[in-house]
N, C-alpha and C positions, 0 to 999 in steps of 0.2 A: 757631583763631587763624591769621591770615595772616602770612607771613614778614616782611612790612614792619614789623609791630608788634614782632616780636622783634629785627629789625635795628635799629630805632630805639632800643630798650632797650639793646642792646649798644653802639651808637654813643654813647649817653649815658654808659654805664659807662666806656668807653675811647675817647674821641674820636680820630678819625684824625689830628687836628692834633698829637697827642702823639707820633706815630710818628716814628722816624728817617727821613731822606730815602731810604735804601736800601729802605725798605718800600713805597715808592710802587707801586701796582698789585698789591701782594702781600697786602693785608689786606682785610677786609670779606667780602662774599658772593662767594667765588671760584668756586663751582659752584652754579648755580640748579637747584633740584629741583621737587618737586610743589607745587601751590598751597597746600593746607591743611597746617598744621604743628601737630601735636598733641603729639608726643613728642620731647624734646630730650636730647642727651647731650653731655658734654664729654670731651676727652682732651688730652694734650699734643701728640701727633702723629697725623696721619691715616694710620696704617700699615694694611697689609692686614688684620692681626689686628683692629685697632680697627674698621675699616669692616665686617668680617664680623660682629663682635659687635654693632655698631649695627644691622645688618640683622636679626639674630636677635631683637633687642628692638623691631623695628618703629620705629626712630628716623627722624624726619622731618628733623631738623636736627642736624648734628654741628658742635660749636664746638671749634676747636683753637687752640693757640698757634703752632704752626709750619705754614706752608703746605706742602702736598705738591708745589706747582708753583712752586718757587723760580726755576728757569731757564726761558726760553722753550723750548717743545717743538716740534720740527720732525718728530719721528718717534715714534709711540706703539707701543712694544714693551716686552717684559719687565715690570719692576715697574710702569711707568706704564700699560701695557695692562691688567694684572691689576687694578690699583687703580681706574682710571677705568671699567672695565667694570662692576665691582661698584657703584660710586657711581652711575653714570648709569642703570644698569638698575634700581636700587632707587628712583630718584627722590628721593634724599636731597640736601638742601642742605648745603653745607660753608661754614662761616664762620670766618674767621681773625682773631684778635687777637694781634698780635706785640709789637713795641716800644711800641705805644700802650698795651698792657696792662702792660708793664714799668713805664711811667711813671705809670699811672693810680692814683688813690687806691683802696685796697683791691685793688690789682692784684698782680702777681708779687712785687715787693719788699716791699710791705706785708704780704702773706701770709707771706712768709719770716720777716719780723721777728716776726710773731705766733706762728708756729710755734716760734721760738727764745726767746720771751718777752723780746724786746729792750725795755729801758726807757730813759728819758731820750733818746729817739730824735731825731737830727738828720738830716733828709733831704739827700742829696747830689744832684748832677746826675743820677745814676742810683744807686739803692740807698740805704743809710742807715748811720749809725754810732750805736751805743748801748751800754748796759751789759748784760752777760749774766752770770749766775751759774752757768752750766752748765759741766761739765767737757768735755773733748774727747770722751770716751766718750759722754756724754749728748747732745752735739750730733750725733754720728754716729747715735745711737739715734733721735733725733727725725727726722732726715733719712731714716732707714731705708736708709742707704747707707754704704759705707766712706769714711773720711777719709784723705787723704795729708797728713801734717804736715811742712812744710818749716821749717827753723830751729827745731827743737824745743828746742834748748838755750836759746833766748831765752825760750820759754814757761816752761821750768823755773826760770828766774830771776825770774819775775813773781809778784806777789801774785795768786793764782788764784781767790779767792773772788768776785771781780767783775772781769771783763775788759771793756775797751773794744774792741768788735768792729765791724768794717766788713763789711757783707754786700751782695753784688750777685748777683741771680739770673742764671743762664746763664753766658755767657763774659764774666766781668767783670774779669779780671786785666789791665786796661788801666792803663798807668803813670799816666795822668792821674787815674784814679779812685783808685788807690792813694795818690798824692800828696795828693789831696783828703781821703781817709780819715785819712791820717797827720796832716794839718794840723788835723783835728778831734779828734785824740787817740787814734785807733785804733792799737793795738799788735798786733792780730790781724785778719786779713782772710780772709773766706770767699767763694769763688766756684768756677768750674769752668774747666778747660782752660788751665792755667798753662803759659806758655812758659819755657824754661830761662833765657833772657836776662833776663826779668822777675824770675824767682826770684833771680837773682844781684844784680840791681839793688836789690832790697828785702830784703837779707839781715838787716836790723835788725828786721824784722817777722816774726811767725809767720803763715805762709801756709797756709791750710786749703783743700785742693782736694777737692771732692766731685764728683758727676756732674751733668751738665747736667740730667738728668731729675729727680734728687732735689731740686734747687733750684727748679725751675719747676713741677713737677707739683702741689705743694700748692695753688698758686693756682687751678688748673683744678679740683681736687677741691673746694676751698672754694666756688668759683663754682657748682658743681653742688649742693652741700649747701645753699647759701643760697636756691636757687631750686627745690629739689625735683626736680632733674634727675638723670640717671644719669651717673656718672663711669665711664669705661672705662679700666682699667689696662693698660699694656703696658710693663712695666719691662724695660729692656735687660738682657741676661744678662751680668753683670760678675762676675768672680772675681779674687781676688788670688793670685798665684803668687810664692812666695819661693824 
């Protein structure tokens, strides 16, 4: 199979028009490799570990959510030198689907909703609101990551057999998204990378903070599973110290 065929398939899955403006020039085929493409893998990030694993499996195209080339590069040293040396010498293509995959049907947020068995779903400008019958421990278990719970006293006063939950994959603790979720009835909101000021602003909601990886990796895993591709795991090493 030629790379153009795969690129066309990926562009149909997550059209570039769905991407946020800041992603311009940062999605699509960002590194062009060898002509023929037989073996494909997905990952959340094109880390050095992921790239080396892909090379071990003779991968011809690596599809990731986050571009490794976010900023313009004027000097290739350190991490970039190590990473690009491996990629370019292997002849591997690297394809990025970022915010276009966040917004796409069956993309990052839909996969997160599926993982958490969200029902009666209402799609937001990013993410969704719906009903969930999971406990906090069960949510953490499905995400395979710890949860930081803010305003737990609010949660303990709720009817907990069915919660109205807002979810946004990645860094979704944006006040506009929280307001939108609240207007749709959400009393609990799950995302990553919560700022202190936002936590104070929404003290009437239960805010669940997980890791960026835990919320977005499921979509890349499901993409691989649906297509018979390899998923390469590279979970950040996170531990809780009390």
